[in-house]
N, C-alpha and C positions, 0 to 999 in steps of 0.2 A: 495490418502491417507487421513486420517483425523488427523492432528497433534495436535487438541486442543479438541473441544467439541464433543459428540456424537450426532448422529441423527438416526431417522428410515432410514435403507438402502433404502427403496422403494422410499425415495425422491430422490434419484440419478438416477432414471429410465431415465428420459429426458435427463438428462446431459449424460449419459452413451450412450444412443442412439444418440446423437449427434456427441459424439466424435468418436463412431464407424461407424455409418452409413452415416452422414453427411461429417466428416471429413476424414474418411477412416483411423483411427487411431487404431493400435493394442494397446489395453489398458490392463494394467497390474492392478490388484486390489490389494492393500494393506490390510493386517489382519486389521487393525484399522478400516476400513469401516464396519466392523461387530462386532466390540468389545465395550464393555461398563465397566468401572471402575469409578463408582461415577458419577460426570459430565463430565469425559473424554472419548474419544474413544479408551478405554484400557489404560493400565498403562503406565507411564513415559516409562518405558524399551521398552514396545512393540512399541509405536508410535515412540520413538527415533529410534528403529531397523528398522521400516518400512521405514521411509525416508532415513536411511542411506543405505540400501539395493538398494533403487532407485537411489539416487545419485551415488552408486558405480557401477552401472550396465552401462556398456558402450553402451548397445543398447538403453538405455532410453534417448530421447529427450527432454522431458519436465516432470516435476513433478507438479501435481495439489493438491492443498490442497481444499479438497471436501468443506470445510467450516470452518468459524473461530470460534468464542465463546470464551473460554479462556484455553490455555494449552501450546501453543509455548514456553511461558515464561520459562516453567519448563523443557523443554527439549535442549532447545538451546545450552547449554555451553558444551556438550558432543558429539556434531555431527563432525564426522571427514571429513573435506573437502579435503583431497588430492586427492582423485578421481574426484572430482567435477572441481577443478582447472585445472587437467590435461584435462579434457573432459567436458567442459563447457556445461550446458543444461538449459534451463528455469525452475525457480521456480515460480508458479503463485498463487496467493492469496492477500487479504488484510485485514483489521482489526487486529485480533490477530496474524495474519501472518506476520505482520510489524517487527514483532522482529527476524523472520527467513530472511526476506529481508535485515535488517539492519545487520544482521550477514554476509550474503553473500557480501554486499557492502563492509563491513570491510576487505573483503578478495578479494575484486577488482573483484567481480562476479556480473554481470549485472541480474536483476529479473524483474518480471513484477507484478506491482500492479494492479490487475484486478479482474473481475469477476470469481467465483468459481463455479464448475460443479453443484453444489446443486441449484444454481440459473439459470442454461442455460435455463432450459423450460420454463421461464416466457417470453411471448411475448413481455411484455411491456420492456423488457430489451434487445432486438434483435438488437438495435445499439450499445449496450455495449460488446455483444457477438461479433459481426462483428469486433469491433474494436480490441479485445481480438485475433481473428482468423487471423487479418493480420499482427499483431505483430509476432504471432506464425509461421506463414508460409512465413515470409520475405516479406511481402507487407507493409514495413514501411511506414507510413504518413509522409508527408514532415514537417507537423505541424498540431497543433490544433489551432483554431480561435475561441475565445469567445467574447460575448457583452463586452463593457465596462461597469464597476460598478462605482457608485458614490465615493466609499471608495478607488478604485485604486490609486496606486501611479506612475506615468509614470516614464520610464527608461528603460535602456538597461542593461541585465546581462547575464554573459555566465558562465557555471560551471557544475558539475555534479549534476543530480538530486538526492534529497535523501528524506527520511520521510516516512509517511504514518499515522497512526493511531496517534493522539497525546497523548492519555492516554499511549500507549506502549513506546513511544520515551521518556516520562518524567520518566516512570517507569524503563527504562533502564540506566537512568544517573549513572555513576560510576560502571556500569557492563560491561562485555564484548561486550555487544550489544549496547553501547553508540557509538552515531555516532558524530563525529567531523564535525560540522556545517561550519566551517571556508571556505570561498570561494564557498560555495555549493548554490544551490538553493534549498530552503526547501519546501516540500509539506506537508500540515497539513490537516487532517480531524478528525470527531469524532461523536458519536452518544450516546443519551442516558446520558449525562452529565448535572449537574446543571450549570446554570451561573456562579456560585460562584466558583465551581470546575474549570471551562474553564478559570477564570480570574485568580486563583490560580497556574494553571499549567503555563499559559503564563508569570506570574509574576516569578514563579520558572525560567523559561528559562531565563527571562532579567536578574534577579539577579545573576544568574551563569554564565553570559557573553555569552550564546549560541545564543542570537539574534544579537549581536553587530557586527560581522564580516560575516553575510550571504553576498552572491551575489546577492539574490532575495528571494522572498517568494510568493508562491502559495498557496491560501487557497482556500480549497475545500469546501464539504459539511458539515456543521454542523447539523446532524438530530436530530430531537425529543429533542431538548435541552429544560431544564425543569427551570422554574422560582421557586422563593419563595414567595408565595402570602403574607404571614406575613410581608417579607421583601423584597420587590421588588428591583433587581438590577438596573434597570433602563436604561439598554442599552441591545441590542440583541448581538448574538455571534460575528458577524463581526464587530460591533463597539467596543467590548471589546479587539479584536485581533489588530484592527487598533490604538487604544489607547496606547496598550503596546508597538507597533513599530513605534511610531509616532516620536520618537527622532533620528530615523535612516533615511537615505537617499536612500536606495536601492529601486529598482522597488518592489510592491506589486500587485499581481492579486487576485481579491476577486471573490468567485462565480465560481469556475471552477467546471466542472461537473464531478467529481470524489468522491466517498466515499460511504456512506450507502444510495444510492439512485439508482432509476431504471437506469438513464442515468449515467454511471460509466465508463469514457473512461480509457483505460489501460494505464499506464505510465510505463517507462521503469526506475526502481529504480538504480543508479548507472551511468547512460549513460549521457555524457556531453550533454547540450541542451542549448538554447539561450532563455532569456525570454524577450519579447518586450512587453511593456505596454504603449498604446497610447491613444489619447482622444476618437478615434472613435471604437477601440476594442484593445484587448491584443491577444497574441499568445505565443506558445511554439513552437520553432523550433527544430526539432531532427537531432543531429549529429552523425556520424558513429562512431562506436565502433569496427568494425571489427568482431561483433557478431551479427547474426540475427536468431539465433535460429535452 
């Protein structure tokens, strides 16, 4: 289903083929895949009813957001999770879908921050797609190992993995999808923001105390960030983030391959993980939750 922005239905052709023919899944298509209401894939009511029907259906084992864009923010507060709590299933998506991932986390339901079907047919994203497939079919990786980055801060942390798109996390503060970061390992990524906006969002998190009690921080990809030619910021995205969290002592992993990039590893939002940052490399170790999809 499409919980946010609309798109031409034919762009789903490769994704639907992979789900049906390669993964041998019985695909139920939501009404929102064919709906348009301004920038949205149908009205708020249609999109909310679409995801509610799939959450409530006991035969559905995973719900895929076809794309992000904008719109999840408008429907998150009126979704009834009673059936989903009784019969957990994966919700898959990222970017604007972060709001729904946060909603599920706040109700103790693990979800997947990962590639969406509109992107499945892109051959450059094959490794990302395989990462998602493994999580969905119970072939959970033991860990993800990434190269060391010069801005990393060494250390060890254990806690639930939370987060996603930074803009959506900041815009959720003081709403029902606001996430308590205390003792958590926070993952952040974003796209097409100015460096001033990034600094403003990170400073807001710092000023509100949201960064002080993290167990650890995983910094994903900040794609297509924009500077201001008349007033250059003087730092890149990673440097801005590093400066913001410089007063704290928890481990920080930079340049993790997740976000609005071709190599976008699937991450289980709400699952306990271990973060290990060392001089040679860094890794995220996955701990069992009892739910494998």
